[in-house]
C-alpha positions as CSV (number, residue, x, y, z in Angstrom):
1,M,0.0,0.0,0.0
2,P,1.4,3.5,-0.8
3,E,2.8,5.3,2.2
4,I,3.6,8.9,3.0
5,T,5.9,9.4,5.9
6,G,4.2,7.4,8.7
7,F,0.7,7.5,7.1
8,S,-1.1,4.9,4.9
9,I,-4.3,5.0,3.0
10,N,-5.9,3.2,6.1
11,G,-5.0,6.3,8.2
12,P,-2.2,7.1,10.6
13,E,-0.1,4.2,11.6
14,T,0.4,5.4,15.2
15,L,-1.8,6.7,17.9
16,R,0.4,9.8,18.0
17,G,-0.3,10.4,14.3
18,A,-4.0,9.9,14.7
19,V,-4.2,12.3,17.6
20,L,-2.2,14.9,15.6
21,L,-4.6,14.6,12.7
22,V,-7.6,14.9,15.1
23,L,-6.1,18.1,16.4
24,V,-5.5,19.5,12.9
25,G,-9.1,18.6,12.0
26,L,-10.4,20.4,15.1
27,L,-8.4,23.5,14.3
28,V,-9.6,23.6,10.7
29,T,-13.2,23.0,11.8
30,G,-13.0,25.7,14.5
31,Y,-11.5,28.2,12.1
32,G,-14.1,27.5,9.4
33,A,-16.9,27.9,12.0
34,Y,-15.3,31.1,13.3
35,D,-15.0,32.5,9.8
36,Y,-18.6,31.6,9.0
37,A,-19.8,33.3,12.2
38,Q,-17.8,36.5,11.5
39,Q,-19.1,36.5,7.9
40,S,-22.7,36.3,9.2
41,D,-22.0,39.2,11.6
42,A,-20.5,41.3,8.9
43,L,-23.4,40.6,6.6
44,T,-25.9,41.6,9.3
45,N,-24.2,44.7,10.7
46,A,-22.3,46.2,7.7
47,V,-22.7,49.9,6.9
48,E,-22.5,51.1,3.3
49,V,-20.0,53.7,2.3
50,D,-18.6,55.0,-1.0
51,G,-15.1,53.9,-2.0
52,E,-12.9,54.0,-5.1
53,L,-11.8,50.9,-6.9
54,V,-8.0,51.2,-7.4
55,E,-7.2,47.8,-8.9
56,K,-8.9,44.6,-9.9
57,G,-7.6,41.3,-11.4
58,V,-7.4,37.5,-11.0
59,E,-4.8,35.6,-9.1
60,T,-4.0,32.2,-10.3
61,S,-2.4,29.4,-8.2
62,S,-1.7,25.7,-8.6
63,G,-3.4,23.2,-6.5
64,G,-7.0,23.8,-7.6
65,R,-9.8,21.3,-7.5
66,R,-10.3,19.7,-10.8
67,S,-7.9,21.4,-13.2
68,G,-5.0,21.6,-10.8
69,V,-5.2,25.4,-11.0
70,S,-7.5,27.8,-9.1
71,H,-8.4,31.4,-9.7
72,R,-9.4,34.1,-7.2
73,P,-10.7,37.6,-8.0
74,T,-8.6,40.3,-6.5
75,V,-9.3,43.9,-5.8
76,R,-7.9,46.9,-4.0
77,Y,-10.1,49.8,-3.0
78,T,-10.0,52.8,-0.7
79,Y,-12.8,54.2,1.5
80,E,-13.4,56.4,4.4
81,Y,-15.2,55.4,7.6
82,D,-15.7,57.7,10.7
83,G,-13.2,60.2,9.3
84,T,-10.4,57.6,8.8
85,A,-9.1,56.5,5.4
86,Y,-8.8,52.8,4.7
87,T,-7.6,50.4,2.0
88,S,-8.9,46.9,1.6
89,T,-8.6,43.9,-0.7
90,N,-11.6,41.8,0.5
91,V,-14.1,40.8,-2.1
92,F,-16.3,38.8,0.2
93,P,-17.0,39.1,4.0
94,A,-15.4,35.7,4.8
95,N,-11.6,35.4,5.4
96,I,-11.7,32.1,3.6
97,A,-12.1,33.3,0.0
98,P,-13.8,31.1,-2.6
99,T,-11.7,30.0,-5.6
100,Y,-12.9,29.2,-9.1
101,D,-11.8,26.6,-11.7
102,T,-11.5,29.1,-14.6
103,E,-10.1,32.6,-14.9
104,D,-13.4,33.6,-16.6
105,A,-15.4,32.5,-13.6
106,A,-13.2,34.4,-11.2
107,R,-13.3,37.5,-13.5
108,S,-17.1,37.4,-13.7
109,V,-17.3,37.9,-10.0
110,L,-16.1,41.4,-10.6
111,D,-18.3,42.2,-13.6
112,G,-19.7,45.7,-13.2
113,Y,-16.7,46.9,-11.2
114,E,-14.3,49.2,-13.1
115,T,-11.0,50.6,-11.9
116,G,-11.2,54.3,-11.0
117,T,-15.0,54.3,-10.3
118,T,-17.0,54.7,-7.2
119,V,-18.0,51.5,-5.6
120,T,-20.2,50.6,-2.6
121,V,-18.1,49.3,0.2
122,Y,-19.6,47.3,3.2
123,V,-17.9,48.2,6.5
124,P,-18.4,46.2,9.7
125,P,-18.6,48.9,12.3
126,G,-16.7,46.9,14.9
127,D,-13.9,46.2,12.4
128,P,-13.7,48.9,9.8
129,D,-10.4,47.5,8.4
130,D,-12.3,44.4,7.3
131,A,-14.6,45.9,4.7
132,Y,-15.7,44.0,1.6
133,L,-17.3,44.6,-1.8
134,K,-19.8,41.8,-2.4
135,H,-22.6,41.7,0.1
136,Q,-23.2,38.0,-0.2
137,E,-22.5,34.9,1.7
138,S,-19.7,32.6,0.7
139,N,-19.8,28.8,1.4
140,A,-16.0,28.6,1.6
141,P,-16.0,28.6,5.5
142,L,-18.5,25.7,5.5
143,F,-16.2,23.8,3.1
144,A,-13.4,24.2,5.6
145,V,-15.7,22.9,8.4
146,G,-16.5,19.9,6.3
147,I,-12.8,19.1,5.6
148,G,-12.0,19.6,9.3
149,L,-14.8,17.2,10.3
150,F,-13.6,14.6,7.8
151,F,-10.2,14.7,9.5
152,V,-11.7,14.5,13.0
153,I,-13.8,11.5,12.1
154,F,-11.2,9.7,10.0
155,S,-8.4,10.2,12.5
156,G,-10.7,9.5,15.5
157,V,-11.6,6.1,14.1
158,S,-7.9,5.4,13.5
159,A,-7.0,6.6,17.0
160,V,-9.6,4.2,18.5
161,R,-8.1,1.3,16.5
162,H,-4.7,2.0,18.1
163,L,-6.0,1.9,21.7
């Protein structure tokens, strides 16, 4: 069976490895749940202000889902809130940003946004540095929760086998 440094397809080979993966799974699950909660709070409490879109584009990286490459829309915009000037790069309210399989799909997220124009910026009053452009929920944090739970369950079963 193929093996990767102490792990096999059947799960970790040691109790220590299984416990480590359970902890990793719990961390990923916790971060995903935290990000989903902060996203929900931002969507509920955000204040609209005018901003200026300075830059937009698409970032490409390897390691995507099907094609091996993923694409993420990128922006940079400025805005003012409570007399203070800010710059942000957030498209969505979640910290875990969605990625897309094609550059066109990522680019389409920013359709209607043009560099140098006024845009509506959504500012969470409790964290004005964390503004965003698209006032919509992202499922990316829930995807992280799912991955984390998979690790917890898979590694938990393996840990029990080692007892």
